[in-house]
N, C-alpha and C positions, 0 to 999 in steps of 0.2 A: 506496497503498502503506498502510494507517492505522497505527498505535500499540496498543499493549495495551493495558488496564489498569492493569496498571506502568509501566509505557511512559512512556503521557502525565501519570499521577502524581506518574514521579520530571522531566516537563519540568515539569509545577507546580509543584513546587518544596509534595506534601502526601503524603499518603499513600491505598496502598490505600481505607484504608477509609471518607474522606472522600471518599473518592471515588463509590464504593458509594453513604454515605450522601445523596450530593446526588439520585444517582434517587429512590435510597430520597422524597426526600420533594418529589422534581419539578423540586427548580429544574436538575437536567443532562440533555437528551436521550440516549435511549439511542443507541448509535452503530448502525452497521453490523452484522452477523454472517456474517461467512465461513461455507461449507460445515463448518466442522467445525465450529463453534459462540462460535468462538475471536470480541471484542469488537471490529473496529476506530477509530480513533479518527479525526478525523478535524482541523483547523485550528481549525477554528468552535467546537467542545468545548474548545482549550487557553484560546482566548480566552474560554470562558465560567466556568471553573475558574479561572483567572488574572482575569477580576472578581469573583468573589468573593470569590476570599482576600482580595482588596483591599478591598474593601468589608468583608467581615468585621473585617479589617486597624488601619479606621477608624470601628470598634464598631457598621456596620449589623446587627442580627441576618438569624437566616435568612431566616427568615419575615418579614419586612423584604424585602429582596433579591425575595424570591418575585413584590410584589409589583410591583415594579418595571419599569420597561422595558425589555428588556433592547438596542434598537435605540438607547437613549440612552446616548451615549457619556458626557453630563459632564450625569448625574442631577443637575444644579443648587439644584433644591425641594427636593431630601433630602437633599444635602449645606449648607445649610441650616439645615434643620431640624435635622438633626445635629448643625450647627454652637454653635444654642443650647441645647441640647443638653447636652454639650461644657463649657459656660460655667457652667452652674447648677449641673452635677453640680463644677466645679473649683473654684466657691464653697462648694457644700454643704459641700466638704471643705475647703478654708481652715476654713470658721468648723470644720468637724470638728479641726485641727490649732487652735486657736484654743484648742479645749475641752481636748484636750489639753495642749496651753501649761502652762495654768493648773491644771490636776487635775494632775501633774507638783511642780508648783509649789506646793504648798498641797494633796496628795493629798483623796482626797474621797472614796468610795463612787463610783462607778459607774453608779448607780439613783438616786443625789442632786445634784438642781442642781450645777453647777459655783458652786463657795463658798461652797455650804452652808452651813457653821459651818466653825468653826474645823480641822484636821485633829486636833489630840492630845486635840480633845473631839468629836469624828464615831470617832476610831480606839476609843473608850474603850468606848465608850457598847455593854451588850448586843445582840447580834445581836434581840432579842426588839422596841428600841423604836425600834433604827437603823430598822426591818421599818416596825414601826408610821409612824413620822416619812414617808418613801414614803409613806407612803397618804395621812399628811395631804400630800402636795406636790402633791396628785393630786388633794384636793376639798377645797380649802383657797383661801378669796381672797389674793389678793396682799399685802397691808395685813396678811394674820391671819401668811402665811406669815414676813412683813419678821422680827414683830413673836417665831416659834416659832427665827428663824433669830437673833434677837439675845438670845435668852434660853441656845441652845446655842452658846452662841461657849464657853465655857469647858466645863471638864469641871464631872463633880458629884463635888463630896465630901463630902454627907452624909453619915454614916452611913446615917442611917435609910430610905438611896438604897435600899444595896446591899443592905439587909436583906428591904428588899422585891426584889429580883434574885434574890434566892438562895432565897426560899423555898419551901418544898417543897409540891406536891403535892397533902399528905396534912399538913402543918403543921394543929396546937391547936386547937380556938377561941381557946383563953389570947395564942397565941401572934401569929393571926390580929390578933386583937382588942389587940394592944398596940403592932401594927405598923404600923395602920392610925390609933393617937390618937397614936403616933409622927410619923407622915407629915403629917396635919392639917392642924400650923403650917409645915412645910418650906414644900407648895403652895399655903397662904395665902400663906404670903411673897410665892413665886415668882409668882404671881396679882398679889401687889401691886403689884410690882418691872412685870409684865409684863399690863400688865389686858389692850394690845390680842391677846394670848396665849388669848384666851377661843377657842373653836370654834365659829364657824356656819360662816350658811352666807352672808354679808355678802363681795359682792363676786368672788359666783362667779353660772354658771350652774343652779345646786343647789334646792335646795328646805328646809330646815334639811332634813325625813322624810330626805331621801337624804344627807345629810350624816349625820347620826344615824346610821344605818340600817349607813351603811360605816365609820365610827369604833365602832361596837359589834362591826361586824364583824371588825374590823383585831387588837380589842382579846380578844374570844373566843375567834380561832383560833392570837395572837403569848402571849397568858399563860394561867399551867395555873391550875387552879377557885378555889387557896386564896388565890394572888397577881389576881383578878377579884374574891372575893369583899374582901378588905380596900380593891380599887378601890370597891368598894359600899358599906365601910364605912365610908373617906374621906373620901365624898360624902353621905353623913347628916351626920358629923360640917361638914365645913365648910356646911352650910346651919344649925347650929346655933348661936346668942349666942355670940355670945365675951369674955374681958374684952382 
């Protein structure tokens, strides 16, 4: 006389639902049924369920277990492959812990590279600026991003930057012209201090057109019409001769 489904699940230390699932996906053979329709599980079923549980506890997926030879009581090749996968996972998790430690010691938004800029400088950046910098980290070369990192290590204190950040989308012509006029020398000074921060495709696998399109798309999505107009005006002013 064999065990019922409930009894085999209890013996194996699992659930009725798990046993039924093993049947559904073909991992466990259907047991003999008595004339009354009740299933009767045997020792082979118990051994099979215990094997499945042991392998899943080690980290094998059910689909992978399905490909393994059930007659092999010690699947060395599969175990070695799993061991290599676990070693890689441990290494990845250790790297993640180092990243987390760096973030905890010098808080930086998770979307930015660890240690990208000083924590206080990043914290004070408007959301639009921070998102724009995230886009830059994906399309600019290492040397260019290093220049941007240096530039962003200290908080922005120039009042004109705050005027730009708070510029409403319906700002009038006079206001936009004034912000652009005052913003130009500020940007010119940053360019002089950080010449390597010029946005190009140098050191990347992208074309210059691709980088410019990505930057243009980010600007269009992150800044309002008045701010975009100020940026265009500022760019024109920067190309004009100055004393």
